[in-house]
Steps between C-alpha positions, in 0.01 A plus 500: 500500500436757771446856381556825686396851402749777556476706815437869446490743790618476858331174603326190364240253627305201375622332183789747470633408844776248430607232748551615864254232619717410798529868594125548468425195715745607772363854491142372534592266784659778701223756461239234582696435819465871580859611433601848389750483212790713378567410136875514435640489146709676240339753268273365226476158662120504490407605855193697395393224260524245781283714728244565225485131406454392862224760539329363189509144630365578849247767402214283630676431829645843589415861435819587311596868519794605283660837586775665296710754693711597197386863514462536877749713694347534850295289744181695412568424132531131587172500692332679209619232256380228737159663529464536123595135451183400688270643233465170304385335825158651559450395860849608606477829311156572642636475852832662415344811352326565831842592640506789255130579497560865581690553173355225277127560523512770234769348269422129463442528125824676409796329334775306673755784491269749667379234743860433603553870567180513702592196709845643560343825620307300759826386659589822676641576839711186513196273520618255234597230754164515676315483169729217397420302814130541429552390140684186612217426741260515205718257305517265798122508533433389143299181441798334338867532598680779317818453301667840492762516223720808544727572203792746497502544877884527496484797261244673722702448818822601324335830402375555855849438640703701248271753333604637162855586610584144616591615851384310809399752766372428853154629406478283188621198690238564768224520237619177338514334840143612574378361169676164536394471864139567395519230232664255739243568775206437269659190349527354849165622631306356204706186449280233344241746369735700276800354318751761381745446215773759442691526173693753294756564229776588745604294800312592818756376750780731373266800520393424858851410606632844402253661740540242777146367451567137404312366803171646372455213252621207710145362517493470119614169353751544213377342177784475249415495131800360315595508131368228273714194450661454158249224418202720592641787294558275196144371538364855507695597187373186328138574588537859377651379170216250456242773550652726233612241245875525557753217513840473667800334336799338668390583855449872439261522796771361729739759358252773597499368856882482505533859383264628768675305773223562753151395388295800608153454344470851361842478335397173332187669367699802384757280320227303323322819394818631338560162333145484366528853361833405340330208322199704390720764339692232309192293419665206674354229722821346636755617753849358529773577750661759272174692470442479875845646570436779249168585666666501841782732395301741284161505675529379859809716549376776270297813559171320573673272747656804665159657556389192694821430692557862602248433778768300681714811533204717597387261774852491638497879532174480697655271759848650529448869428728716289797512738555125513381430147829612343700244699242229425518573126879481516481160671236362263679625189825342617315168533356542148814615318751273677258213553554507877516753783801377695605574855798698369269721294268553797792610719644724225166681466519600866765756403261683267195549722419653839167530683385710794440292811585165336817330390528408134543138606164502680333667201646234269373223725153655491512535120613141451226373731240690294648381168487140620155532655348656187662256257764712329811313618591177679818412688757250375848411637649745246261784576156624397349412161174585325205267552358583157710485183252735337537765768880458497526536122258794494688675780832439328374640168357803675801597713826342382597768243553762772613265776853432619532172692566569866849347526618686189428843645775738604 
């Protein structure tokens, strides 16, 4: 029997990387052909794990540079993170530090945090784009082709566009346009020498679309990472059980998949972890369907589950901003409580909201496009329903007590 150790943390590689062989092969084929990729997927689908696993497999063929923009808020921040990511690559870092020789000569031995501050100080007077061009030229001149893996780019660009008050201003849009144009220019200029992969925990296309910048990524090939099939998910749960000495009765692993509805890898891992803990506390080694349902209702939808799934609501706020978030929450909660967001409910909600410079209908269309793009809802002949049973049930538990269905409102 195949065994699989549990995944802990934000990403996995090697013997903890389950399945995805077809995705890995397609990913490898495209970057070897010189393509730039935009990884598209729902949250927790394993985008970072895929990038890390690909980097592991091609480490002797490419110089793989992984950059996390999670904490970046400006283009100079982004360039600082990119520069710091070169440190494990001695030849690249040796050349890259020459760009900042005037500030680095006296601080090379300090810690990462202070080094980041020092690098950032070297990007003054609006020279970040020039320095960035020089840095890309260094990457393109490496002995081996460079695979540049840029994580959380959508969050960075969203912050550039909207700031902390979630308002798109002409100045912020201009800065975002300069950053995306700089990235696009260098991706084209160094095509074949540098392969760029963009990923993030919120959809990039909705962010760019709101600022009218969608065309800045049209030279990136979309790479969609889909949920696991039911068979793959059952296989994963079986391998996890084999590793930890657990046994399923009466198709309990299939019941776990049914309850989740959408086989997002992280949710499978989270469900198994709760089930394993349930068995340990009861000194049991078997799981039946009744126990699985109990774990789902008390743990997956409980406080610990809430801590994990709250990120869905937080990421939605990042994309929509506070003004439109209220309407989006109303629409999503209607879909959770009633099981479907119907056309009648959508039209009824138009009476309760108004927006400056936009009709409520246009705002709703934008919200629905984002909810579909980022994997919250999908459209059926009856209306919009949740993709994930887990997210639907969690959302319903969280909001239904204080929610009046739309068509029952006065």
